[in-house]
N, C-alpha and C positions, 0 to 999 in steps of 0.2 A: 501492501500501500503505498501512499505517496499523498503528505498532506499538503495541498493546492499551492502555501507558498513556499513547498520547501525550492524552492530553486537551485539548481546544478550548474556551479560553475567554472569554467576551465578549469587547475590547478596551474599555478606559474610552474614554466620546466626547468629539473632540478639541473643544478651548474655546480663547480667543481666550489664555488663560494659557500652553494648553501645546505648541501650533501650531508654536512656534518653539525646541523647545524641544532639535534636535538634536546630537548632543555630535561630532566630529571626533575619531574613534583612530589616531594614525597610525602605531602601531607593532605587531607581533606583543604582545608581551605586554601591554601594554594594553587590546590588544579581545582577547583572552586572560581576565583579569580584570576584564574586566563581563562579557562572555560568562558565567562563572562568577555572575556578582552574579543577573543575570540571568537564567538558565535557574531560580535555586533557586526564585527569586520565581513562575516561570509559563514559557508558551507565549514563541518567541524564531526568529521570521522572519525570510528570509537569501534577499536577491538580488542576488546579480552580477553584477556590468557591467565592460566598460571605459570606462565613460565615455559622452562626448556623445550626451549623455539622450536619447531624442526620450518619445514620450508612449506609447511600445510599453511602455518600460524602469514609466514612472511607472502604469502598472495593475498591472502585476507585483507593483511600492508596493499601492498598495491593495486586489491579494488577498492580498498578506501580511500589513495590516491590518485586514481582517475574519476573516481567522482565527486571530491572532498575538495574542498581549498585548502586544511589543516588535517593532520591526522594523530588524534590520540592513540597508543596503547597502553591495557594496565598490567602489570605483576603481582597478581595476589591468586599465592596456595588459599581456598577459600577453606577453612575448618569444617563447616555446618554442612556439604555436602559429602563430606567420607564417613564413613559406618564405625562401628567400635572395632572390627577386626579388616577394618582397610591398611591401605597407606596413606598413612597419612605422612605419615612421620619420614617415611624413607622417600615422597615423591622428590623426584630429582629437584630440585634448585641451581642456577646456575645463571643467577642473574645478570652478574656482567659481563659474562658470552651473551645474553640475553640484550647487555644495553648495545653490545656492537652491533649483534643483527637488526636488531632493531635505527641506530643510524644510521649505517649504509642502506637498507631500503628508505631513505626520506621519510620513516616516522618524525613526527615535529615535536612531542610530547613523549615521556615517557614516565606512568604515573603508577605510583609502588604504597601502598600501605602496615597496616600492620590490624594483626586483630582486635585486639586493644582498643584500634582506634575507630573501626567499625565495628563492637560488637560488644559498646564499653559497659562496666557494669550495672546489672540494672538492665540489658536488654532486650528486649520483650515482642520484640513487634515481628510480623511473619508475613510472605507473600507464600502463598496458593493458588495452582492452577490444578480444580479438582475436577473430579472424571478421570473418560475410561484414555486422555494424552499423557494422564502422567500414573495410573493404575497399572498399566499392561508392559511387558521387553524390561527395562534397566526397570522403574519402579517396582516389581515384583518381587524383587531381590533386591531390593538398594532403599529398603522402608527411610525415610525423611531425609533421597539423597535430595532430591527435585524441587524440594520446599527451602534448601539451602542452594540450591540454582538459583532458583526463581527470584527468591530475595537477593540473595548476591548478585546480580541483572537488575534486580530493578535500583538498588541502594546505587550502584554504581551508572548506570544512564542521569539517577538525579546529582548525582556528584557532578559527572562529562558535563550533562546536557548538551547528548549528540545532537546533528538532525540524522546523521547514521550510524549504523552499526551495524557490524561483519560479523555476522556466525558462518563455522565450518557445515555442510553437511553430512559430515559422519558420526556426528554428534544430532538424528536427523530428528528422533527423538526432543529433546533439547529444544535441535533449534522453534519446532515448531508449537511446545510448550512457550517460548520469548515470546513469537511472535500471537501467538494467541493472546498470555496477559497482554500484551502492547496491543493489543486493538480492543479488548475485553477493557481494561485503567484507562484509555486513551490518551495511551503516552505518545508527542512528538516524534519522537524516531525513526526512521523507519527500517526496517527489521532487512537485514538483507540475509539472502541463505547462498553459503558460497562453495563449488563445486571442490569432494575430496581428491586429493593431491596423492600422489602413491605414485612407489618406488618402481623403476623398469619394469621389476617382475610382478603389477600387479601388488602386496599389502600397500594397504592403508597407513599416512605417518602416524605415527603416532611417538607420544612424549613416553608412553610406556614403551615401546617399544625398545627403548634403553636398557629395558629388564630381562631379554631374548638373551641366552645360553644361541650359542649356532644353530646348535642342531635343532632347538627353539622355533630358531629363527625364519630357518629352512620347512618346518610345521607346520607353521603359522601364514603358509601360502596355502594353506586349505579354505580361509574364510575364505577371499577372493575368486578361487577357485570353487569354489563351491555357488559360489552368487553369482561367476560367468556361466557354470555348468545350469542353475537354474533356470537363469535369460534367454540358451539355446535353446533349453525343453521351452520355454515359455513359443519359444521364433517357430517353433515345428509343433506348433497349439497344443502344447498342453493349458489348461487351462482351472484345473484342480486346485486349491488350497493345499492343500496335505500332500498331495503328491512333489507342486515345488521344493516342500522343507525337507522332504524327504530327500530332494536330489541332491539339498544343501550338508543334510545327517549325513551320508553316504561319504561324503569327501572328507567331512568335524575325523569319524569316525574310523575311518582309514590310515588320519593323519595321527591317531593316538588323543584327538583333545578331547575335553571333557567339556561338551556343553552346554550352556544358563540358558538359551533359549533360539530357536529356531524361531519364525514366526515373518508370517503369509499377511502384510494390515492393507487396510483402506486408509489415504494419505489423512483424511478428513476425520478419522474419529481412533484411529487405531487398530480394530477393532477389523477381526475377518473376517475379507469375501465373502458370497455363495462364489462367486469365482475370479480369478484374475482377468486381472485387465495391463494394456500398458503403463495407468499412473498406479500401479500398486504396490505397494512394498514392498522389499524382501529383507531383514532385516534380522541380527544373527547374534551376538553374544556366547566367546567361549575363553577356556583356563589349557594354562600352558604354564603349568604347577603353579603360581602365586602370581602369574600374570593371567588380569582379564582383557582381553582385546575384544576391543567391538566390530561393526561393518553393516556397513546396508547399499540397497543397491533399489532404484527404478524399473521394474521387469522392465518397460519399454522402450529404454535411456542404453544406450552402448558403453560400460564400465570401462576396464582398463585394457590393453594391450593383453596377450596370453605373452603364456612364460615360452621362453624358444625352445621347441619343436613339440608344443600344445596346441590341438586346431582347437579353429577361434566359432 
């Protein structure tokens, strides 16, 4: 969605004089003050992250640069979206490297904050999106996760006050929830979903890929291989959701992955359709050791180039 007053203006071309002009804002008041100045001047794009940046994150910066005059990225490992047995303590924190990547990508500002500033003593306000968008898929096995996600995104949008915000489609359920939240609460920013970025062999980029051993990295290709196989079955005429999910499960099983879920769902409500069509989403989550990976595709869209020697 786009608000009538949200004018898109071309961003000035980066030159050697302004390529490294990124500023670091490390408090909420500092970010709010800078945002007010930049919003008076024109459009402001925002990319929220938890750090450990990779090419997928940088593609969001590129999308924001293309659309907006100024671009802000945040790095904040949000504790409220992690469960008690999840990887909050070990989640990779690489702020110095992240800062250099953002600077080279042409980001105008890096915003960082602390859990104590975001959730001060006595904090008691939460944003939730109820219903099927939050109950299935990752929501079924990660209680409280999406409450933490929607709350922190709402807070960051309030702090940064962007005209546009950019999120990756790898976390498609999260993207749909944020878009619904923005619509329901009449938030100003336009919420953009950007394509999944993959390695040449098809593995979706993720900060958690760093946890994988070489053997696990190879076996993780079963996720994208399964999605490609299901898309091929759909192109050949298979529209039964159960049959399409079984195509993916066969790949996960053969690689020794532990399935969390494999779901064929409608993009509007994330419920299983009676039969699949080109807009149907196939989403999955699986574990390799202690590492949980997610991936998804739209059945009627191309996924990624197959591995060498693998049929398309």
